[in-house]
HTML snippet that shows the backbone in 3Dmol.js (N, CA, C, O; Angstrom):
<script src="https://3Dmol.org/build/3Dmol-min.js"></script>
<div id="view" style="width:600px;height:400px;position:relative"></div>
<script>
const pdb = `
ATOM      1  N   MET A   1      48.020 156.957  97.866  1.00  0.00           N
ATOM      2  CA  MET A   1      47.517 157.893  98.840  1.00  0.00           C
ATOM      3  C   MET A   1      47.011 159.145  98.139  1.00  0.00           C
ATOM      4  O   MET A   1      47.621 159.646  97.194  1.00  0.00           O
ATOM      5  N   SER A   2      45.905 159.622  98.617  1.00  0.00           N
ATOM      6  CA  SER A   2      45.373 160.834  98.004  1.00  0.00           C
ATOM      7  C   SER A   2      46.040 162.051  98.627  1.00  0.00           C
ATOM      8  O   SER A   2      46.653 161.968  99.691  1.00  0.00           O
ATOM      9  N   SER A   3      45.912 163.150  97.959  1.00  0.00           N
ATOM     10  CA  SER A   3      46.532 164.381  98.457  1.00  0.00           C
ATOM     11  C   SER A   3      45.846 164.873  99.722  1.00  0.00           C
ATOM     12  O   SER A   3      46.475 165.518 100.561  1.00  0.00           O
ATOM     13  N   GLN A   4      44.543 164.569  99.865  1.00  0.00           N
ATOM     14  CA  GLN A   4      43.838 164.978 101.085  1.00  0.00           C
ATOM     15  C   GLN A   4      44.363 164.202 102.288  1.00  0.00           C
ATOM     16  O   GLN A   4      44.540 164.767 103.367  1.00  0.00           O
ATOM     17  N   SER A   5      44.606 162.928 102.106  1.00  0.00           N
ATOM     18  CA  SER A   5      45.131 162.099 103.184  1.00  0.00           C
ATOM     19  C   SER A   5      46.533 162.563 103.581  1.00  0.00           C
ATOM     20  O   SER A   5      46.867 162.610 104.764  1.00  0.00           O
ATOM     21  N   LEU A   6      47.332 162.898 102.602  1.00  0.00           N
ATOM     22  CA  LEU A   6      48.681 163.386 102.871  1.00  0.00           C
ATOM     23  C   LEU A   6      48.643 164.722 103.604  1.00  0.00           C
ATOM     24  O   LEU A   6      49.414 164.954 104.535  1.00  0.00           O
ATOM     25  N   LEU A   7      47.746 165.587 103.178  1.00  0.00           N
ATOM     26  CA  LEU A   7      47.591 166.888 103.826  1.00  0.00           C
ATOM     27  C   LEU A   7      47.113 166.719 105.262  1.00  0.00           C
ATOM     28  O   LEU A   7      47.601 167.400 106.165  1.00  0.00           O
ATOM     29  N   LEU A   8      46.162 165.816 105.477  1.00  0.00           N
ATOM     30  CA  LEU A   8      45.646 165.563 106.818  1.00  0.00           C
ATOM     31  C   LEU A   8      46.744 165.024 107.732  1.00  0.00           C
ATOM     32  O   LEU A   8      46.848 165.440 108.885  1.00  0.00           O
ATOM     33  N   ARG A   9      47.560 164.108 107.228  1.00  0.00           N
ATOM     34  CA  ARG A   9      48.668 163.565 108.026  1.00  0.00           C
ATOM     35  C   ARG A   9      49.694 164.645 108.347  1.00  0.00           C
ATOM     36  O   ARG A   9      50.246 164.667 109.447  1.00  0.00           O
ATOM     37  N   ALA A  10      49.953 165.537 107.401  1.00  0.00           N
ATOM     38  CA  ALA A  10      50.910 166.622 107.631  1.00  0.00           C
ATOM     39  C   ALA A  10      50.391 167.574 108.703  1.00  0.00           C
ATOM     40  O   ALA A  10      51.135 167.989 109.592  1.00  0.00           O
ATOM     41  N   ILE A  11      49.117 167.912 108.610  1.00  0.00           N
ATOM     42  CA  ILE A  11      48.521 168.808 109.611  1.00  0.00           C
ATOM     43  C   ILE A  11      48.518 168.146 110.978  1.00  0.00           C
ATOM     44  O   ILE A  11      48.846 168.784 111.979  1.00  0.00           O
ATOM     45  N   LEU A  12      48.152 166.880 111.027  1.00  0.00           N
ATOM     46  CA  LEU A  12      48.143 166.144 112.290  1.00  0.00           C
ATOM     47  C   LEU A  12      49.554 166.046 112.880  1.00  0.00           C
ATOM     48  O   LEU A  12      49.739 166.200 114.087  1.00  0.00           O
ATOM     49  N   GLY A  13      50.526 165.795 112.040  1.00  0.00           N
ATOM     50  CA  GLY A  13      51.914 165.716 112.504  1.00  0.00           C
ATOM     51  C   GLY A  13      52.406 167.049 113.038  1.00  0.00           C
ATOM     52  O   GLY A  13      53.058 167.098 114.081  1.00  0.00           O
ATOM     53  N   LEU A  14      52.102 168.128 112.334  1.00  0.00           N
ATOM     54  CA  LEU A  14      52.522 169.454 112.797  1.00  0.00           C
ATOM     55  C   LEU A  14      51.811 169.852 114.089  1.00  0.00           C
ATOM     56  O   LEU A  14      52.409 170.474 114.967  1.00  0.00           O
ATOM     57  N   THR A  15      50.541 169.492 114.200  1.00  0.00           N
ATOM     58  CA  THR A  15      49.792 169.786 115.425  1.00  0.00           C
ATOM     59  C   THR A  15      50.384 169.030 116.607  1.00  0.00           C
ATOM     60  O   THR A  15      50.548 169.590 117.691  1.00  0.00           O
ATOM     61  N   THR A  16      50.701 167.766 116.395  1.00  0.00           N
ATOM     62  CA  THR A  16      51.318 166.964 117.452  1.00  0.00           C
ATOM     63  C   THR A  16      52.671 167.546 117.845  1.00  0.00           C
ATOM     64  O   THR A  16      52.992 167.641 119.030  1.00  0.00           O
ATOM     65  N   LEU A  17      53.447 167.927 116.867  1.00  0.00           N
ATOM     66  CA  LEU A  17      54.746 168.535 117.140  1.00  0.00           C
ATOM     67  C   LEU A  17      54.580 169.835 117.921  1.00  0.00           C
ATOM     68  O   LEU A  17      55.317 170.090 118.873  1.00  0.00           O
ATOM     69  N   ASN A  18      53.620 170.649 117.520  1.00  0.00           N
ATOM     70  CA  ASN A  18      53.369 171.916 118.197  1.00  0.00           C
ATOM     71  C   ASN A  18      52.965 171.691 119.655  1.00  0.00           C
ATOM     72  O   ASN A  18      53.455 172.380 120.549  1.00  0.00           O
ATOM     73  N   LEU A  19      52.077 170.733 119.894  1.00  0.00           N
ATOM     74  CA  LEU A  19      51.667 170.433 121.266  1.00  0.00           C
ATOM     75  C   LEU A  19      52.834 169.898 122.091  1.00  0.00           C
ATOM     76  O   LEU A  19      52.977 170.237 123.266  1.00  0.00           O
ATOM     77  N   GLY A  20      53.659 169.071 121.478  1.00  0.00           N
ATOM     78  CA  GLY A  20      54.822 168.539 122.187  1.00  0.00           C
ATOM     79  C   GLY A  20      55.803 169.631 122.574  1.00  0.00           C
ATOM     80  O   GLY A  20      56.303 169.653 123.698  1.00  0.00           O
ATOM     81  N   ILE A  21      56.077 170.524 121.656  1.00  0.00           N
ATOM     82  CA  ILE A  21      57.000 171.627 121.943  1.00  0.00           C
ATOM     83  C   ILE A  21      56.417 172.545 123.007  1.00  0.00           C
ATOM     84  O   ILE A  21      57.136 173.010 123.891  1.00  0.00           O
ATOM     85  N   THR A  22      55.110 172.807 122.923  1.00  0.00           N
ATOM     86  CA  THR A  22      54.457 173.655 123.920  1.00  0.00           C
ATOM     87  C   THR A  22      54.529 173.016 125.302  1.00  0.00           C
ATOM     88  O   THR A  22      54.814 173.700 126.285  1.00  0.00           O
ATOM     89  N   GLY A  23      54.275 171.716 125.387  1.00  0.00           N
ATOM     90  CA  GLY A  23      54.363 171.014 126.667  1.00  0.00           C
ATOM     91  C   GLY A  23      55.771 171.022 127.223  1.00  0.00           C
ATOM     92  O   GLY A  23      55.967 171.230 128.420  1.00  0.00           O
ATOM     93  N   PHE A  24      56.749 170.798 126.368  1.00  0.00           N
ATOM     94  CA  PHE A  24      58.147 170.811 126.796  1.00  0.00           C
ATOM     95  C   PHE A  24      58.551 172.193 127.306  1.00  0.00           C
ATOM     96  O   PHE A  24      59.213 172.310 128.337  1.00  0.00           O
ATOM     97  N   ALA A  25      58.151 173.234 126.584  1.00  0.00           N
ATOM     98  CA  ALA A  25      58.475 174.604 126.999  1.00  0.00           C
ATOM     99  C   ALA A  25      57.800 174.933 128.323  1.00  0.00           C
ATOM    100  O   ALA A  25      58.404 175.564 129.190  1.00  0.00           O
ATOM    101  N   HIS A  26      56.551 174.508 128.483  1.00  0.00           N
ATOM    102  CA  HIS A  26      55.829 174.754 129.730  1.00  0.00           C
ATOM    103  C   HIS A  26      56.536 174.075 130.895  1.00  0.00           C
ATOM    104  O   HIS A  26      56.718 174.683 131.949  1.00  0.00           O
ATOM    105  N   TYR A  27      56.934 172.827 130.717  1.00  0.00           N
ATOM    106  CA  TYR A  27      57.626 172.091 131.773  1.00  0.00           C
ATOM    107  C   TYR A  27      58.930 172.792 132.158  1.00  0.00           C
ATOM    108  O   TYR A  27      59.210 172.972 133.343  1.00  0.00           O
ATOM    109  N   ASN A  28      59.726 173.187 131.165  1.00  0.00           N
ATOM    110  CA  ASN A  28      61.003 173.834 131.460  1.00  0.00           C
ATOM    111  C   ASN A  28      60.815 175.195 132.113  1.00  0.00           C
ATOM    112  O   ASN A  28      61.539 175.538 133.047  1.00  0.00           O
ATOM    113  N   LEU A  29      59.855 175.973 131.633  1.00  0.00           N
ATOM    114  CA  LEU A  29      59.614 177.283 132.238  1.00  0.00           C
ATOM    115  C   LEU A  29      59.108 177.147 133.669  1.00  0.00           C
ATOM    116  O   LEU A  29      59.472 177.940 134.537  1.00  0.00           O
ATOM    117  N   ARG A  30      58.272 176.144 133.917  1.00  0.00           N
ATOM    118  CA  ARG A  30      57.773 175.935 135.272  1.00  0.00           C
ATOM    119  C   ARG A  30      58.920 175.544 136.205  1.00  0.00           C
ATOM    120  O   ARG A  30      59.013 176.048 137.324  1.00  0.00           O
ATOM    121  N   ALA A  31      59.779 174.656 135.749  1.00  0.00           N
ATOM    122  CA  ALA A  31      60.922 174.245 136.567  1.00  0.00           C
ATOM    123  C   ALA A  31      61.830 175.438 136.856  1.00  0.00           C
ATOM    124  O   ALA A  31      62.328 175.585 137.972  1.00  0.00           O
ATOM    125  N   HIS A  32      62.040 176.275 135.870  1.00  0.00           N
ATOM    126  CA  HIS A  32      62.870 177.465 136.059  1.00  0.00           C
ATOM    127  C   HIS A  32      62.203 178.432 137.039  1.00  0.00           C
ATOM    128  O   HIS A  32      62.877 179.044 137.867  1.00  0.00           O
ATOM    129  N   HIS A  33      60.896 178.567 136.943  1.00  0.00           N
ATOM    130  CA  HIS A  33      60.160 179.458 137.838  1.00  0.00           C
ATOM    131  C   HIS A  33      60.227 178.957 139.283  1.00  0.00           C
ATOM    132  O   HIS A  33      60.427 179.749 140.204  1.00  0.00           O
ATOM    133  N   VAL A  34      60.062 177.660 139.483  1.00  0.00           N
ATOM    134  CA  VAL A  34      60.147 177.083 140.826  1.00  0.00           C
ATOM    135  C   VAL A  34      61.544 177.308 141.400  1.00  0.00           C
ATOM    136  O   VAL A  34      61.683 177.649 142.575  1.00  0.00           O
ATOM    137  N   TYR A  35      62.571 177.123 140.587  1.00  0.00           N
ATOM    138  CA  TYR A  35      63.947 177.361 141.032  1.00  0.00           C
ATOM    139  C   TYR A  35      64.122 178.820 141.454  1.00  0.00           C
ATOM    140  O   TYR A  35      64.714 179.100 142.496  1.00  0.00           O
ATOM    141  N   ASN A  36      63.606 179.746 140.646  1.00  0.00           N
ATOM    142  CA  ASN A  36      63.723 181.165 140.980  1.00  0.00           C
ATOM    143  C   ASN A  36      62.974 181.502 142.262  1.00  0.00           C
ATOM    144  O   ASN A  36      63.439 182.328 143.048  1.00  0.00           O
ATOM    145  N   LEU A  37      61.827 180.878 142.485  1.00  0.00           N
ATOM    146  CA  LEU A  37      61.082 181.118 143.722  1.00  0.00           C
ATOM    147  C   LEU A  37      61.873 180.641 144.939  1.00  0.00           C
ATOM    148  O   LEU A  37      61.896 181.316 145.968  1.00  0.00           O
ATOM    149  N   GLU A  38      62.516 179.490 144.825  1.00  0.00           N
ATOM    150  CA  GLU A  38      63.323 178.976 145.934  1.00  0.00           C
ATOM    151  C   GLU A  38      64.516 179.886 146.207  1.00  0.00           C
ATOM    152  O   GLU A  38      64.842 180.156 147.362  1.00  0.00           O
ATOM    153  N   GLU A  39      65.162 180.354 145.149  1.00  0.00           N
ATOM    154  CA  GLU A  39      66.289 181.273 145.310  1.00  0.00           C
ATOM    155  C   GLU A  39      65.828 182.582 145.958  1.00  0.00           C
ATOM    156  O   GLU A  39      66.516 183.128 146.820  1.00  0.00           O
ATOM    157  N   HIS A  40      64.679 183.074 145.545  1.00  0.00           N
ATOM    158  CA  HIS A  40      64.144 184.317 146.102  1.00  0.00           C
ATOM    159  C   HIS A  40      63.828 184.138 147.589  1.00  0.00           C
ATOM    160  O   HIS A  40      64.116 185.020 148.398  1.00  0.00           O
ATOM    161  N   GLU A  41      63.242 183.005 147.943  1.00  0.00           N
ATOM    162  CA  GLU A  41      62.926 182.746 149.342  1.00  0.00           C
ATOM    163  C   GLU A  41      64.201 182.695 150.185  1.00  0.00           C
ATOM    164  O   GLU A  41      64.224 183.209 151.303  1.00  0.00           O
ATOM    165  N   ALA A  42      65.249 182.087 149.662  1.00  0.00           N
ATOM    166  CA  ALA A  42      66.520 182.026 150.390  1.00  0.00           C
ATOM    167  C   ALA A  42      67.103 183.425 150.578  1.00  0.00           C
ATOM    168  O   ALA A  42      67.611 183.750 151.650  1.00  0.00           O
ATOM    169  N   ARG A  43      67.028 184.256 149.528  1.00  0.00           N
ATOM    170  CA  ARG A  43      67.531 185.626 149.654  1.00  0.00           C
ATOM    171  C   ARG A  43      66.721 186.424 150.669  1.00  0.00           C
ATOM    172  O   ARG A  43      67.284 187.208 151.433  1.00  0.00           O
ATOM    173  N   MET A  44      65.408 186.232 150.683  1.00  0.00           N
ATOM    174  CA  MET A  44      64.559 186.952 151.632  1.00  0.00           C
ATOM    175  C   MET A  44      64.835 186.504 153.063  1.00  0.00           C
ATOM    176  O   MET A  44      64.814 187.328 153.978  1.00  0.00           O
ATOM    177  N   ASP A  45      65.095 185.208 153.275  1.00  0.00           N
ATOM    178  CA  ASP A  45      65.441 184.724 154.610  1.00  0.00           C
ATOM    179  C   ASP A  45      66.741 185.354 155.088  1.00  0.00           C
ATOM    180  O   ASP A  45      66.855 185.757 156.245  1.00  0.00           O
ATOM    181  N   GLU A  46      67.712 185.436 154.198  1.00  0.00           N
ATOM    182  CA  GLU A  46      68.985 186.061 154.554  1.00  0.00           C
ATOM    183  C   GLU A  46      68.793 187.543 154.867  1.00  0.00           C
ATOM    184  O   GLU A  46      69.370 188.064 155.822  1.00  0.00           O
ATOM    185  N   LEU A  47      67.993 188.203 154.070  1.00  0.00           N
ATOM    186  CA  LEU A  47      67.721 189.621 154.295  1.00  0.00           C
ATOM    187  C   LEU A  47      66.988 189.834 155.612  1.00  0.00           C
ATOM    188  O   LEU A  47      67.262 190.795 156.330  1.00  0.00           O
ATOM    189  N   GLU A  48      66.056 188.937 155.931  1.00  0.00           N
ATOM    190  CA  GLU A  48      65.324 189.050 157.189  1.00  0.00           C
ATOM    191  C   GLU A  48      66.282 188.954 158.373  1.00  0.00           C
ATOM    192  O   GLU A  48      66.178 189.731 159.322  1.00  0.00           O
ATOM    193  N   GLY A  49      67.211 188.004 158.320  1.00  0.00           N
ATOM    194  CA  GLY A  49      68.189 187.877 159.395  1.00  0.00           C
ATOM    195  C   GLY A  49      69.054 189.115 159.530  1.00  0.00           C
ATOM    196  O   GLY A  49      69.346 189.559 160.640  1.00  0.00           O
ATOM    197  N   THR A  50      69.465 189.671 158.400  1.00  0.00           N
ATOM    198  CA  THR A  50      70.278 190.887 158.420  1.00  0.00           C
ATOM    199  C   THR A  50      69.501 192.045 159.029  1.00  0.00           C
ATOM    200  O   THR A  50      70.025 192.787 159.859  1.00  0.00           O
ATOM    201  N   LEU A  51      68.254 192.193 158.613  1.00  0.00           N
ATOM    202  CA  LEU A  51      67.437 193.288 159.143  1.00  0.00           C
ATOM    203  C   LEU A  51      67.187 193.120 160.635  1.00  0.00           C
ATOM    204  O   LEU A  51      67.221 194.097 161.383  1.00  0.00           O
ATOM    205  N   ARG A  52      66.936 191.891 161.073  1.00  0.00           N
ATOM    206  CA  ARG A  52      66.727 191.663 162.510  1.00  0.00           C
ATOM    207  C   ARG A  52      67.988 192.030 163.295  1.00  0.00           C
ATOM    208  O   ARG A  52      67.901 192.610 164.378  1.00  0.00           O
ATOM    209  N   GLY A  53      69.145 191.695 162.755  1.00  0.00           N
ATOM    210  CA  GLY A  53      70.394 192.065 163.422  1.00  0.00           C
ATOM    211  C   GLY A  53      70.568 193.567 163.508  1.00  0.00           C
ATOM    212  O   GLY A  53      70.968 194.093 164.547  1.00  0.00           O
ATOM    213  N   HIS A  54      70.270 194.261 162.419  1.00  0.00           N
ATOM    214  CA  HIS A  54      70.399 195.718 162.432  1.00  0.00           C
ATOM    215  C   HIS A  54      69.388 196.362 163.366  1.00  0.00           C
ATOM    216  O   HIS A  54      69.701 197.344 164.039  1.00  0.00           O
ATOM    217  N   ILE A  55      68.190 195.821 163.412  1.00  0.00           N
ATOM    218  CA  ILE A  55      67.187 196.354 164.338  1.00  0.00           C
ATOM    219  C   ILE A  55      67.665 196.170 165.772  1.00  0.00           C
ATOM    220  O   ILE A  55      67.472 197.046 166.614  1.00  0.00           O
ATOM    221  N   GLY A  56      68.289 195.030 166.046  1.00  0.00           N
ATOM    222  CA  GLY A  56      68.846 194.804 167.385  1.00  0.00           C
ATOM    223  C   GLY A  56      69.910 195.828 167.732  1.00  0.00           C
ATOM    224  O   GLY A  56      69.935 196.340 168.851  1.00  0.00           O
ATOM    225  N   TYR A  57      70.798 196.135 166.779  1.00  0.00           N
ATOM    226  CA  TYR A  57      71.820 197.156 167.022  1.00  0.00           C
ATOM    227  C   TYR A  57      71.188 198.517 167.277  1.00  0.00           C
ATOM    228  O   TYR A  57      71.626 199.252 168.162  1.00  0.00           O
ATOM    229  N   ILE A  58      70.179 198.847 166.518  1.00  0.00           N
ATOM    230  CA  ILE A  58      69.509 200.143 166.678  1.00  0.00           C
ATOM    231  C   ILE A  58      68.825 200.219 168.040  1.00  0.00           C
ATOM    232  O   ILE A  58      68.896 201.249 168.710  1.00  0.00           O
ATOM    233  N   GLU A  59      68.165 199.138 168.455  1.00  0.00           N
ATOM    234  CA  GLU A  59      67.501 199.135 169.760  1.00  0.00           C
ATOM    235  C   GLU A  59      68.512 199.263 170.892  1.00  0.00           C
ATOM    236  O   GLU A  59      68.268 199.980 171.862  1.00  0.00           O
ATOM    237  N   GLU A  60      69.641 198.579 170.778  1.00  0.00           N
ATOM    238  CA  GLU A  60      70.684 198.692 171.804  1.00  0.00           C
ATOM    239  C   GLU A  60      71.235 200.110 171.871  1.00  0.00           C
ATOM    240  O   GLU A  60      71.438 200.647 172.960  1.00  0.00           O
ATOM    241  N   ALA A  61      71.476 200.713 170.721  1.00  0.00           N
ATOM    242  CA  ALA A  61      71.990 202.083 170.705  1.00  0.00           C
ATOM    243  C   ALA A  61      70.969 203.047 171.287  1.00  0.00           C
ATOM    244  O   ALA A  61      71.335 203.970 172.014  1.00  0.00           O
ATOM    245  N   LEU A  62      69.710 202.847 170.979  1.00  0.00           N
ATOM    246  CA  LEU A  62      68.663 203.706 171.513  1.00  0.00           C
ATOM    247  C   LEU A  62      68.575 203.562 173.025  1.00  0.00           C
ATOM    248  O   LEU A  62      68.415 204.555 173.735  1.00  0.00           O
ATOM    249  N   ASP A  63      68.679 202.338 173.520  1.00  0.00           N
ATOM    250  CA  ASP A  63      68.672 202.125 174.971  1.00  0.00           C
ATOM    251  C   ASP A  63      69.852 202.835 175.625  1.00  0.00           C
ATOM    252  O   ASP A  63      69.700 203.446 176.683  1.00  0.00           O
ATOM    253  N   ARG A  64      71.023 202.760 175.003  1.00  0.00           N
ATOM    254  CA  ARG A  64      72.190 203.452 175.565  1.00  0.00           C
ATOM    255  C   ARG A  64      71.983 204.960 175.551  1.00  0.00           C
ATOM    256  O   ARG A  64      72.324 205.644 176.517  1.00  0.00           O
ATOM    257  N   LEU A  65      71.431 205.476 174.474  1.00  0.00           N
ATOM    258  CA  LEU A  65      71.188 206.917 174.391  1.00  0.00           C
ATOM    259  C   LEU A  65      70.164 207.375 175.416  1.00  0.00           C
ATOM    260  O   LEU A  65      70.276 208.478 175.951  1.00  0.00           O
ATOM    261  N   GLU A  66      69.186 206.561 175.692  1.00  0.00           N
ATOM    262  CA  GLU A  66      68.162 206.917 176.668  1.00  0.00           C
ATOM    263  C   GLU A  66      68.612 206.603 178.089  1.00  0.00           C
ATOM    264  O   GLU A  66      67.894 206.911 179.040  1.00  0.00           O
ATOM    265  N   GLY A  67      69.777 206.000 178.250  1.00  0.00           N
ATOM    266  CA  GLY A  67      70.305 205.691 179.571  1.00  0.00           C
ATOM    267  C   GLY A  67      69.659 204.475 180.200  1.00  0.00           C
ATOM    268  O   GLY A  67      69.705 204.320 181.420  1.00  0.00           O
ATOM    269  N   LYS A  68      69.066 203.621 179.409  1.00  0.00           N
ATOM    270  CA  LYS A  68      68.371 202.459 179.951  1.00  0.00           C
ATOM    271  C   LYS A  68      69.232 201.203 179.952  1.00  0.00           C
ATOM    272  O   LYS A  68      68.813 200.169 180.473  1.00  0.00           O
ATOM    273  N   ALA A  69      70.385 201.274 179.400  1.00  0.00           N
ATOM    274  CA  ALA A  69      71.231 200.083 179.321  1.00  0.00           C
ATOM    275  C   ALA A  69      71.726 199.723 180.714  1.00  0.00           C
ATOM    276  O   ALA A  69      72.099 200.595 181.498  1.00  0.00           O
ATOM    277  N   THR A  70      71.727 198.461 181.005  1.00  0.00           N
ATOM    278  CA  THR A  70      72.218 198.006 182.302  1.00  0.00           C
ATOM    279  C   THR A  70      73.740 197.962 182.264  1.00  0.00           C
ATOM    280  O   THR A  70      74.354 198.037 181.200  1.00  0.00           O
ATOM    281  N   GLU A  71      74.318 197.842 183.417  1.00  0.00           N
ATOM    282  CA  GLU A  71      75.778 197.761 183.491  1.00  0.00           C
ATOM    283  C   GLU A  71      76.276 196.508 182.774  1.00  0.00           C
ATOM    284  O   GLU A  71      77.354 196.527 182.180  1.00  0.00           O
ATOM    285  N   ALA A  72      75.523 195.444 182.819  1.00  0.00           N
ATOM    286  CA  ALA A  72      75.936 194.214 182.134  1.00  0.00           C
ATOM    287  C   ALA A  72      75.974 194.444 180.629  1.00  0.00           C
ATOM    288  O   ALA A  72      76.880 193.959 179.951  1.00  0.00           O
ATOM    289  N   ASP A  73      75.004 195.174 180.104  1.00  0.00           N
ATOM    290  CA  ASP A  73      75.001 195.483 178.678  1.00  0.00           C
ATOM    291  C   ASP A  73      76.200 196.338 178.318  1.00  0.00           C
ATOM    292  O   ASP A  73      76.835 196.119 177.286  1.00  0.00           O
ATOM    293  N   ARG A  74      76.510 197.294 179.149  1.00  0.00           N
ATOM    294  CA  ARG A  74      77.655 198.166 178.860  1.00  0.00           C
ATOM    295  C   ARG A  74      78.961 197.383 178.942  1.00  0.00           C
ATOM    296  O   ARG A  74      79.892 197.646 178.180  1.00  0.00           O
ATOM    297  N   GLY A  75      79.035 196.423 179.862  1.00  0.00           N
ATOM    298  CA  GLY A  75      80.227 195.604 179.987  1.00  0.00           C
ATOM    299  C   GLY A  75      80.430 194.696 178.783  1.00  0.00           C
ATOM    300  O   GLY A  75      81.569 194.404 178.419  1.00  0.00           O
ATOM    301  N   LYS A  76      79.362 194.250 178.167  1.00  0.00           N
ATOM    302  CA  LYS A  76      79.474 193.383 176.993  1.00  0.00           C
ATOM    303  C   LYS A  76      80.056 194.135 175.813  1.00  0.00           C
ATOM    304  O   LYS A  76      80.768 193.550 174.996  1.00  0.00           O
ATOM    305  N   LYS A  77      79.770 195.399 175.713  1.00  0.00           N
ATOM    306  CA  LYS A  77      80.169 196.172 174.540  1.00  0.00           C
ATOM    307  C   LYS A  77      81.647 196.535 174.558  1.00  0.00           C
ATOM    308  O   LYS A  77      82.232 196.804 173.510  1.00  0.00           O
ATOM    309  N   LYS A  78      82.246 196.545 175.726  1.00  0.00           N
ATOM    310  CA  LYS A  78      83.644 196.980 175.820  1.00  0.00           C
ATOM    311  C   LYS A  78      84.597 195.871 175.584  1.00  0.00           C
ATOM    312  O   LYS A  78      85.810 196.080 175.629  1.00  0.00           O
TER     313      LYS A  78
END
`;
const viewer = $3Dmol.createViewer("view");
viewer.addModel(pdb, "pdb");
viewer.setStyle({}, {cartoon: {color: "spectrum"}});
viewer.zoomTo();
viewer.render();
</script>
């Protein structure tokens, strides 16, 4: 084997290895990113429910302060 052939095989092998590692890293990072997006969506859904509940409490308190609460609403709170 000539030294040029050996050098060419070494370069080709390193290039293949580099592409393989890059593809593997891309796949793993993408999977991790998708997982993080799903976790973020779940946290945002939970936060949305919490905020809706707090907005409901604020609206009820505002209605009571303005004297608009019905007797049934006042009976529920006691």
